[in-house]
HTML snippet that shows the backbone in 3Dmol.js (N, CA, C, O; Angstrom):
<script src="https://3Dmol.org/build/3Dmol-min.js"></script>
<div id="view" style="width:600px;height:400px;position:relative"></div>
<script>
const pdb = `
ATOM      1  N   MET A   1      52.848 -26.474 137.502  1.00  0.00           N
ATOM      2  CA  MET A   1      52.225 -27.797 137.488  1.00  0.00           C
ATOM      3  C   MET A   1      50.784 -27.144 137.409  1.00  0.00           C
ATOM      4  O   MET A   1      50.524 -26.041 137.889  1.00  0.00           O
ATOM      5  N   PRO A   2      49.732 -28.087 136.638  1.00  0.00           N
ATOM      6  CA  PRO A   2      48.229 -26.831 136.881  1.00  0.00           C
ATOM      7  C   PRO A   2      47.461 -27.731 138.383  1.00  0.00           C
ATOM      8  O   PRO A   2      47.910 -28.702 138.992  1.00  0.00           O
ATOM      9  N   GLN A   3      46.367 -27.060 138.586  1.00  0.00           N
ATOM     10  CA  GLN A   3      45.644 -27.435 139.367  1.00  0.00           C
ATOM     11  C   GLN A   3      44.561 -27.667 139.200  1.00  0.00           C
ATOM     12  O   GLN A   3      44.100 -27.195 138.161  1.00  0.00           O
ATOM     13  N   GLY A   4      43.800 -28.315 139.904  1.00  0.00           N
ATOM     14  CA  GLY A   4      42.331 -28.881 139.712  1.00  0.00           C
ATOM     15  C   GLY A   4      42.592 -30.688 139.953  1.00  0.00           C
ATOM     16  O   GLY A   4      43.583 -31.156 140.512  1.00  0.00           O
ATOM     17  N   LYS A   5      41.579 -31.402 139.448  1.00  0.00           N
ATOM     18  CA  LYS A   5      41.855 -33.109 139.917  1.00  0.00           C
ATOM     19  C   LYS A   5      43.131 -32.935 138.908  1.00  0.00           C
ATOM     20  O   LYS A   5      44.237 -32.648 139.367  1.00  0.00           O
ATOM     21  N   GLY A   6      42.908 -33.133 137.449  1.00  0.00           N
ATOM     22  CA  GLY A   6      43.735 -33.749 136.357  1.00  0.00           C
ATOM     23  C   GLY A   6      43.530 -35.298 136.970  1.00  0.00           C
ATOM     24  O   GLY A   6      42.680 -36.067 137.420  1.00  0.00           O
ATOM     25  N   THR A   7      44.657 -35.196 136.711  1.00  0.00           N
ATOM     26  CA  THR A   7      44.927 -37.296 136.193  1.00  0.00           C
ATOM     27  C   THR A   7      45.500 -37.879 137.655  1.00  0.00           C
ATOM     28  O   THR A   7      45.397 -39.053 138.010  1.00  0.00           O
ATOM     29  N   TYR A   8      46.123 -36.809 138.421  1.00  0.00           N
ATOM     30  CA  TYR A   8      46.961 -36.790 139.778  1.00  0.00           C
ATOM     31  C   TYR A   8      46.519 -38.201 140.503  1.00  0.00           C
ATOM     32  O   TYR A   8      47.103 -39.174 140.981  1.00  0.00           O
ATOM     33  N   GLY A   9      45.407 -37.845 140.349  1.00  0.00           N
ATOM     34  CA  GLY A   9      44.346 -39.207 141.922  1.00  0.00           C
ATOM     35  C   GLY A   9      44.116 -40.543 141.014  1.00  0.00           C
ATOM     36  O   GLY A   9      43.688 -41.601 141.474  1.00  0.00           O
ATOM     37  N   THR A  10      44.454 -40.333 139.709  1.00  0.00           N
ATOM     38  CA  THR A  10      44.346 -42.045 138.608  1.00  0.00           C
ATOM     39  C   THR A  10      45.620 -42.371 138.698  1.00  0.00           C
ATOM     40  O   THR A  10      45.720 -43.587 138.528  1.00  0.00           O
ATOM     41  N   GLN A  11      46.768 -41.810 138.908  1.00  0.00           N
ATOM     42  CA  GLN A  11      48.051 -42.351 138.697  1.00  0.00           C
ATOM     43  C   GLN A  11      48.720 -42.897 139.708  1.00  0.00           C
ATOM     44  O   GLN A  11      49.513 -43.812 139.486  1.00  0.00           O
ATOM     45  N   VAL A  12      48.435 -42.268 141.365  1.00  0.00           N
ATOM     46  CA  VAL A  12      48.468 -42.237 142.746  1.00  0.00           C
ATOM     47  C   VAL A  12      48.209 -43.811 142.832  1.00  0.00           C
ATOM     48  O   VAL A  12      49.063 -44.689 142.951  1.00  0.00           O
ATOM     49  N   GLY A  13      46.845 -43.951 142.744  1.00  0.00           N
ATOM     50  CA  GLY A  13      45.764 -44.732 143.168  1.00  0.00           C
ATOM     51  C   GLY A  13      46.496 -46.197 142.602  1.00  0.00           C
ATOM     52  O   GLY A  13      46.892 -47.128 143.303  1.00  0.00           O
ATOM     53  N   ARG A  14      46.545 -46.065 140.885  1.00  0.00           N
ATOM     54  CA  ARG A  14      47.101 -47.434 139.835  1.00  0.00           C
ATOM     55  C   ARG A  14      48.052 -47.855 140.909  1.00  0.00           C
ATOM     56  O   ARG A  14      47.520 -48.298 141.927  1.00  0.00           O
ATOM     57  N   PRO A  15      49.419 -47.801 140.877  1.00  0.00           N
ATOM     58  CA  PRO A  15      51.002 -47.734 141.388  1.00  0.00           C
ATOM     59  C   PRO A  15      50.782 -48.518 143.110  1.00  0.00           C
ATOM     60  O   PRO A  15      51.776 -48.952 143.692  1.00  0.00           O
ATOM     61  N   ALA A  16      49.401 -48.601 143.741  1.00  0.00           N
ATOM     62  CA  ALA A  16      49.869 -48.588 145.002  1.00  0.00           C
ATOM     63  C   ALA A  16      48.228 -50.076 145.121  1.00  0.00           C
ATOM     64  O   ALA A  16      47.834 -50.740 146.080  1.00  0.00           O
ATOM     65  N   LYS A  17      47.991 -50.044 144.390  1.00  0.00           N
ATOM     66  CA  LYS A  17      47.022 -51.355 144.315  1.00  0.00           C
ATOM     67  C   LYS A  17      48.241 -52.249 143.877  1.00  0.00           C
ATOM     68  O   LYS A  17      48.561 -53.013 144.787  1.00  0.00           O
ATOM     69  N   LYS A  18      49.057 -52.382 142.681  1.00  0.00           N
ATOM     70  CA  LYS A  18      50.503 -52.959 142.677  1.00  0.00           C
ATOM     71  C   LYS A  18      50.895 -53.409 143.617  1.00  0.00           C
ATOM     72  O   LYS A  18      51.000 -54.608 143.873  1.00  0.00           O
ATOM     73  N   MET A  19      51.286 -52.132 144.548  1.00  0.00           N
ATOM     74  CA  MET A  19      51.529 -52.573 145.732  1.00  0.00           C
ATOM     75  C   MET A  19      51.270 -53.391 146.824  1.00  0.00           C
ATOM     76  O   MET A  19      51.738 -54.102 147.714  1.00  0.00           O
ATOM     77  N   GLU A  20      50.756 -53.148 146.549  1.00  0.00           N
ATOM     78  CA  GLU A  20      48.639 -53.529 147.513  1.00  0.00           C
ATOM     79  C   GLU A  20      49.650 -55.405 147.557  1.00  0.00           C
ATOM     80  O   GLU A  20      49.921 -55.849 148.673  1.00  0.00           O
ATOM     81  N   GLY A  21      49.899 -55.908 146.791  1.00  0.00           N
ATOM     82  CA  GLY A  21      50.198 -57.421 146.858  1.00  0.00           C
ATOM     83  C   GLY A  21      51.279 -57.643 146.674  1.00  0.00           C
ATOM     84  O   GLY A  21      51.689 -58.615 146.040  1.00  0.00           O
ATOM     85  N   LYS A  22      51.629 -57.201 146.939  1.00  0.00           N
ATOM     86  CA  LYS A  22      53.670 -57.132 146.853  1.00  0.00           C
ATOM     87  C   LYS A  22      54.121 -57.014 148.917  1.00  0.00           C
ATOM     88  O   LYS A  22      54.848 -57.738 149.597  1.00  0.00           O
ATOM     89  N   ASP A  23      53.269 -55.753 149.309  1.00  0.00           N
ATOM     90  CA  ASP A  23      53.581 -55.720 150.585  1.00  0.00           C
ATOM     91  C   ASP A  23      52.566 -56.900 151.357  1.00  0.00           C
ATOM     92  O   ASP A  23      52.574 -56.780 152.582  1.00  0.00           O
ATOM     93  N   LYS A  24      51.868 -57.798 150.931  1.00  0.00           N
ATOM     94  CA  LYS A  24      51.210 -58.671 151.150  1.00  0.00           C
ATOM     95  C   LYS A  24      51.614 -59.939 151.227  1.00  0.00           C
ATOM     96  O   LYS A  24      51.387 -60.660 152.199  1.00  0.00           O
ATOM     97  N   GLU A  25      52.223 -60.275 150.229  1.00  0.00           N
ATOM     98  CA  GLU A  25      53.353 -61.519 149.843  1.00  0.00           C
ATOM     99  C   GLU A  25      54.808 -61.377 150.891  1.00  0.00           C
ATOM    100  O   GLU A  25      55.266 -62.244 151.634  1.00  0.00           O
ATOM    101  N   ASN A  26      55.304 -60.023 150.656  1.00  0.00           N
ATOM    102  CA  ASN A  26      56.370 -59.226 151.781  1.00  0.00           C
ATOM    103  C   ASN A  26      56.559 -59.342 153.167  1.00  0.00           C
ATOM    104  O   ASN A  26      57.499 -59.463 153.953  1.00  0.00           O
ATOM    105  N   PHE A  27      54.783 -59.226 153.201  1.00  0.00           N
ATOM    106  CA  PHE A  27      55.057 -59.044 154.889  1.00  0.00           C
ATOM    107  C   PHE A  27      55.166 -59.993 156.565  1.00  0.00           C
ATOM    108  O   PHE A  27      54.483 -60.829 157.156  1.00  0.00           O
ATOM    109  N   LYS A  28      56.422 -59.261 156.797  1.00  0.00           N
ATOM    110  CA  LYS A  28      56.504 -59.833 158.085  1.00  0.00           C
ATOM    111  C   LYS A  28      56.387 -58.772 159.517  1.00  0.00           C
ATOM    112  O   LYS A  28      56.484 -57.561 159.715  1.00  0.00           O
ATOM    113  N   PRO A  29      56.092 -60.144 160.453  1.00  0.00           N
ATOM    114  CA  PRO A  29      55.454 -58.944 161.769  1.00  0.00           C
ATOM    115  C   PRO A  29      56.246 -58.818 162.023  1.00  0.00           C
ATOM    116  O   PRO A  29      57.266 -59.494 161.896  1.00  0.00           O
ATOM    117  N   HIS A  30      55.831 -56.899 162.967  1.00  0.00           N
ATOM    118  CA  HIS A  30      56.858 -56.145 163.684  1.00  0.00           C
ATOM    119  C   HIS A  30      56.114 -55.072 164.463  1.00  0.00           C
ATOM    120  O   HIS A  30      54.889 -54.949 164.504  1.00  0.00           O
ATOM    121  N   MET A  31      57.139 -54.206 165.162  1.00  0.00           N
ATOM    122  CA  MET A  31      56.241 -53.647 165.835  1.00  0.00           C
ATOM    123  C   MET A  31      55.776 -52.495 165.378  1.00  0.00           C
ATOM    124  O   MET A  31      56.646 -52.181 164.565  1.00  0.00           O
ATOM    125  N   MET A  32      54.630 -51.299 165.360  1.00  0.00           N
ATOM    126  CA  MET A  32      54.305 -50.391 165.221  1.00  0.00           C
ATOM    127  C   MET A  32      54.106 -49.477 166.923  1.00  0.00           C
ATOM    128  O   MET A  32      53.712 -49.895 168.012  1.00  0.00           O
ATOM    129  N   TYR A  33      54.533 -48.261 166.523  1.00  0.00           N
ATOM    130  CA  TYR A  33      54.739 -47.198 166.922  1.00  0.00           C
ATOM    131  C   TYR A  33      53.292 -46.379 166.789  1.00  0.00           C
ATOM    132  O   TYR A  33      52.770 -46.268 165.680  1.00  0.00           O
ATOM    133  N   CYS A  34      52.413 -45.573 168.483  1.00  0.00           N
ATOM    134  CA  CYS A  34      51.429 -44.816 167.791  1.00  0.00           C
ATOM    135  C   CYS A  34      51.445 -43.123 168.763  1.00  0.00           C
ATOM    136  O   CYS A  34      51.497 -42.907 169.973  1.00  0.00           O
ATOM    137  N   LYS A  35      51.421 -42.816 168.373  1.00  0.00           N
ATOM    138  CA  LYS A  35      51.398 -40.954 168.610  1.00  0.00           C
ATOM    139  C   LYS A  35      51.581 -41.062 170.193  1.00  0.00           C
ATOM    140  O   LYS A  35      52.252 -40.153 170.683  1.00  0.00           O
ATOM    141  N   ASP A  36      51.056 -42.098 171.127  1.00  0.00           N
ATOM    142  CA  ASP A  36      50.504 -41.321 172.292  1.00  0.00           C
ATOM    143  C   ASP A  36      51.271 -42.747 173.197  1.00  0.00           C
ATOM    144  O   ASP A  36      50.910 -43.265 174.254  1.00  0.00           O
ATOM    145  N   GLY A  37      52.243 -43.031 172.444  1.00  0.00           N
ATOM    146  CA  GLY A  37      53.674 -43.642 172.925  1.00  0.00           C
ATOM    147  C   GLY A  37      52.619 -45.274 173.234  1.00  0.00           C
ATOM    148  O   GLY A  37      52.972 -45.983 174.176  1.00  0.00           O
ATOM    149  N   SER A  38      52.150 -45.440 172.906  1.00  0.00           N
ATOM    150  CA  SER A  38      51.891 -47.097 173.039  1.00  0.00           C
ATOM    151  C   SER A  38      52.807 -48.078 171.672  1.00  0.00           C
ATOM    152  O   SER A  38      53.385 -47.750 170.635  1.00  0.00           O
ATOM    153  N   SER A  39      52.658 -48.790 172.054  1.00  0.00           N
ATOM    154  CA  SER A  39      53.270 -49.881 170.697  1.00  0.00           C
ATOM    155  C   SER A  39      52.609 -51.177 170.310  1.00  0.00           C
ATOM    156  O   SER A  39      52.630 -52.131 171.088  1.00  0.00           O
ATOM    157  N   LYS A  40      52.239 -51.220 169.566  1.00  0.00           N
ATOM    158  CA  LYS A  40      51.751 -53.059 169.180  1.00  0.00           C
ATOM    159  C   LYS A  40      52.157 -54.135 167.981  1.00  0.00           C
ATOM    160  O   LYS A  40      52.382 -53.695 166.854  1.00  0.00           O
ATOM    161  N   LYS A  41      52.218 -55.101 168.169  1.00  0.00           N
ATOM    162  CA  LYS A  41      52.594 -56.073 167.379  1.00  0.00           C
ATOM    163  C   LYS A  41      52.174 -56.442 165.824  1.00  0.00           C
ATOM    164  O   LYS A  41      51.790 -57.611 165.838  1.00  0.00           O
ATOM    165  N   ALA A  42      52.089 -55.819 164.299  1.00  0.00           N
ATOM    166  CA  ALA A  42      51.568 -55.990 163.754  1.00  0.00           C
ATOM    167  C   ALA A  42      51.611 -57.260 163.587  1.00  0.00           C
ATOM    168  O   ALA A  42      52.731 -57.539 163.158  1.00  0.00           O
ATOM    169  N   LYS A  43      50.893 -58.292 163.717  1.00  0.00           N
ATOM    170  CA  LYS A  43      51.122 -59.644 162.940  1.00  0.00           C
ATOM    171  C   LYS A  43      50.685 -60.378 161.842  1.00  0.00           C
ATOM    172  O   LYS A  43      50.982 -61.522 161.500  1.00  0.00           O
ATOM    173  N   THR A  44      49.741 -59.348 161.204  1.00  0.00           N
ATOM    174  CA  THR A  44      49.359 -59.694 159.890  1.00  0.00           C
ATOM    175  C   THR A  44      48.950 -58.446 158.679  1.00  0.00           C
ATOM    176  O   THR A  44      48.186 -57.656 159.235  1.00  0.00           O
ATOM    177  N   TYR A  45      49.127 -58.158 157.690  1.00  0.00           N
ATOM    178  CA  TYR A  45      48.979 -57.344 156.915  1.00  0.00           C
ATOM    179  C   TYR A  45      48.127 -56.059 157.079  1.00  0.00           C
ATOM    180  O   TYR A  45      48.492 -54.896 156.905  1.00  0.00           O
ATOM    181  N   GLN A  46      46.365 -56.735 157.620  1.00  0.00           N
ATOM    182  CA  GLN A  46      45.416 -56.335 157.858  1.00  0.00           C
ATOM    183  C   GLN A  46      45.762 -55.316 159.149  1.00  0.00           C
ATOM    184  O   GLN A  46      45.985 -54.106 159.171  1.00  0.00           O
ATOM    185  N   GLU A  47      45.712 -56.260 160.146  1.00  0.00           N
ATOM    186  CA  GLU A  47      46.356 -55.720 161.115  1.00  0.00           C
ATOM    187  C   GLU A  47      47.375 -54.291 161.119  1.00  0.00           C
ATOM    188  O   GLU A  47      47.112 -53.509 162.032  1.00  0.00           O
ATOM    189  N   HIS A  48      48.093 -54.034 160.528  1.00  0.00           N
ATOM    190  CA  HIS A  48      49.118 -53.349 159.781  1.00  0.00           C
ATOM    191  C   HIS A  48      48.439 -52.118 159.575  1.00  0.00           C
ATOM    192  O   HIS A  48      48.477 -51.082 160.238  1.00  0.00           O
ATOM    193  N   LEU A  49      47.487 -52.556 158.010  1.00  0.00           N
ATOM    194  CA  LEU A  49      46.751 -51.687 157.835  1.00  0.00           C
ATOM    195  C   LEU A  49      45.937 -50.979 158.537  1.00  0.00           C
ATOM    196  O   LEU A  49      45.939 -49.772 158.292  1.00  0.00           O
ATOM    197  N   LYS A  50      45.226 -51.371 159.354  1.00  0.00           N
ATOM    198  CA  LYS A  50      44.294 -50.740 161.272  1.00  0.00           C
ATOM    199  C   LYS A  50      44.970 -49.755 161.628  1.00  0.00           C
ATOM    200  O   LYS A  50      44.558 -48.626 161.894  1.00  0.00           O
ATOM    201  N   LEU A  51      46.623 -50.371 161.656  1.00  0.00           N
ATOM    202  CA  LEU A  51      47.325 -49.460 163.037  1.00  0.00           C
ATOM    203  C   LEU A  51      48.348 -48.443 162.197  1.00  0.00           C
ATOM    204  O   LEU A  51      49.254 -47.823 162.753  1.00  0.00           O
ATOM    205  N   LYS A  52      48.053 -48.370 160.735  1.00  0.00           N
ATOM    206  CA  LYS A  52      48.624 -47.509 160.080  1.00  0.00           C
ATOM    207  C   LYS A  52      47.679 -46.137 159.897  1.00  0.00           C
ATOM    208  O   LYS A  52      47.986 -44.945 159.855  1.00  0.00           O
ATOM    209  N   LYS A  53      46.014 -47.038 159.779  1.00  0.00           N
ATOM    210  CA  LYS A  53      44.947 -45.572 159.521  1.00  0.00           C
ATOM    211  C   LYS A  53      45.222 -44.891 161.166  1.00  0.00           C
ATOM    212  O   LYS A  53      45.387 -43.688 161.371  1.00  0.00           O
ATOM    213  N   LYS A  54      45.223 -45.585 161.859  1.00  0.00           N
ATOM    214  CA  LYS A  54      45.347 -44.782 163.216  1.00  0.00           C
ATOM    215  C   LYS A  54      46.175 -44.312 163.395  1.00  0.00           C
ATOM    216  O   LYS A  54      46.396 -44.262 164.605  1.00  0.00           O
ATOM    217  N   GLY A  55      47.075 -43.740 162.666  1.00  0.00           N
ATOM    218  CA  GLY A  55      48.351 -42.614 162.960  1.00  0.00           C
ATOM    219  C   GLY A  55      49.307 -43.493 163.296  1.00  0.00           C
ATOM    220  O   GLY A  55      50.011 -42.868 164.089  1.00  0.00           O
ATOM    221  N   CYS A  56      49.773 -44.619 163.161  1.00  0.00           N
ATOM    222  CA  CYS A  56      50.862 -45.659 164.447  1.00  0.00           C
ATOM    223  C   CYS A  56      51.915 -45.926 162.884  1.00  0.00           C
ATOM    224  O   CYS A  56      51.635 -46.101 161.698  1.00  0.00           O
ATOM    225  N   GLY A  57      53.024 -45.850 163.562  1.00  0.00           N
ATOM    226  CA  GLY A  57      54.087 -46.002 162.782  1.00  0.00           C
ATOM    227  C   GLY A  57      55.073 -47.087 162.780  1.00  0.00           C
ATOM    228  O   GLY A  57      54.534 -48.175 162.988  1.00  0.00           O
ATOM    229  N   HIS A  58      56.960 -47.174 162.532  1.00  0.00           N
ATOM    230  CA  HIS A  58      57.392 -47.673 162.469  1.00  0.00           C
ATOM    231  C   HIS A  58      58.267 -47.527 163.489  1.00  0.00           C
ATOM    232  O   HIS A  58      58.728 -48.256 164.367  1.00  0.00           O
ATOM    233  N   LYS A  59      58.402 -46.191 163.087  1.00  0.00           N
ATOM    234  CA  LYS A  59      59.948 -44.873 164.328  1.00  0.00           C
ATOM    235  C   LYS A  59      59.313 -45.136 165.274  1.00  0.00           C
ATOM    236  O   LYS A  59      58.091 -45.041 165.150  1.00  0.00           O
ATOM    237  N   LYS A  60      59.944 -45.623 166.759  1.00  0.00           N
ATOM    238  CA  LYS A  60      60.019 -45.445 168.201  1.00  0.00           C
ATOM    239  C   LYS A  60      59.756 -44.245 168.585  1.00  0.00           C
ATOM    240  O   LYS A  60      60.762 -43.537 168.606  1.00  0.00           O
ATOM    241  N   PRO A  61      58.371 -43.506 169.038  1.00  0.00           N
ATOM    242  CA  PRO A  61      58.711 -42.454 169.288  1.00  0.00           C
ATOM    243  C   PRO A  61      59.999 -42.141 170.067  1.00  0.00           C
ATOM    244  O   PRO A  61      60.559 -43.066 170.655  1.00  0.00           O
ATOM    245  N   LYS A  62      60.668 -40.492 170.122  1.00  0.00           N
ATOM    246  CA  LYS A  62      61.331 -40.179 171.228  1.00  0.00           C
ATOM    247  C   LYS A  62      61.071 -39.952 172.422  1.00  0.00           C
ATOM    248  O   LYS A  62      60.601 -38.825 172.268  1.00  0.00           O
ATOM    249  N   ASN A  63      60.988 -40.184 173.774  1.00  0.00           N
ATOM    250  CA  ASN A  63      60.480 -39.848 174.493  1.00  0.00           C
ATOM    251  C   ASN A  63      61.197 -38.745 175.768  1.00  0.00           C
ATOM    252  O   ASN A  63      62.076 -38.833 176.626  1.00  0.00           O
ATOM    253  N   GLY A  64      60.362 -37.854 175.349  1.00  0.00           N
ATOM    254  CA  GLY A  64      60.746 -36.203 175.922  1.00  0.00           C
ATOM    255  C   GLY A  64      61.174 -36.167 177.268  1.00  0.00           C
ATOM    256  O   GLY A  64      62.216 -35.616 177.621  1.00  0.00           O
ATOM    257  N   LYS A  65      60.261 -36.838 178.145  1.00  0.00           N
ATOM    258  CA  LYS A  65      60.209 -37.232 179.696  1.00  0.00           C
ATOM    259  C   LYS A  65      60.953 -37.760 180.271  1.00  0.00           C
ATOM    260  O   LYS A  65      60.809 -38.979 180.352  1.00  0.00           O
ATOM    261  N   LYS A  66      62.201 -37.078 181.007  1.00  0.00           N
ATOM    262  CA  LYS A  66      62.559 -38.122 182.170  1.00  0.00           C
ATOM    263  C   LYS A  66      62.386 -38.247 183.619  1.00  0.00           C
ATOM    264  O   LYS A  66      62.811 -39.240 184.208  1.00  0.00           O
TER     265      LYS A  66
END
`;
const viewer = $3Dmol.createViewer("view");
viewer.addModel(pdb, "pdb");
viewer.setStyle({}, {cartoon: {color: "spectrum"}});
viewer.zoomTo();
viewer.render();
</script>
């Protein structure tokens, strides 16, 4: 695969915009879990994106401490 800019960025950008609209339409409130162990319910799609940007995800982290 050639290195450098190429068309990779534009190819990746286009489908994301198409999916964004579908994600908004299909969004359902759900819990998101942060790396620090906290959790918060994403009530709106905008809130989901903010939590995702902060590094929160959908999988509940395993607590190794007892």
